[in-house]
C-alpha positions, 0 to 999 in steps of 0.5 A: 296403832295402824296395821298394813298388810302388803299382798302381791300375786305373780303369775308365771309361764314355765316354758322349759317344765317338762314334768311336775318335778321340774315345775316345782323345782323352779317354783321352790327356788323362786319362793325360797329366794324370796323369803330369805331376801324379803321376809315375805310369806310366800306360797304357791297357788297353783294350778297344781295340774298344769306343768307350765304354769304357776301363780305365786302369792306373797304377803307381809305385815308391818306398820308403815305403808311406804315400808311394804311398798318398798318391799313389794317394788323390790320384789317386783324388781327381784322377780324380773332379774330372775325371769331375765335367767330364763326359767320362766316368763312373768305373765302378770305382776300385781301388789297392793298395800292396805289398812287392816279393817279395809277389806 
């Protein structure tokens, strides 16, 4: 049985975050929305010492590469819609799907 993994990394600029608390608020809102909508594992990867920058990581496992590709494309669209709300700017968004063992 094939085992596939999908991962995404999103680098953000948070121009209106004036404190670590404001940064956490925006990041937590994004991560909670992603977990609820897409059933993806998600994490704030840092940097912890910069209020206006954030790197978010996302991952999922599945039996079909096409299913994971669709989920990650939907994630990318979701992030673009959230960006339009003005809380953050997407600096970079990358994703990849690979078979387990290809590492």
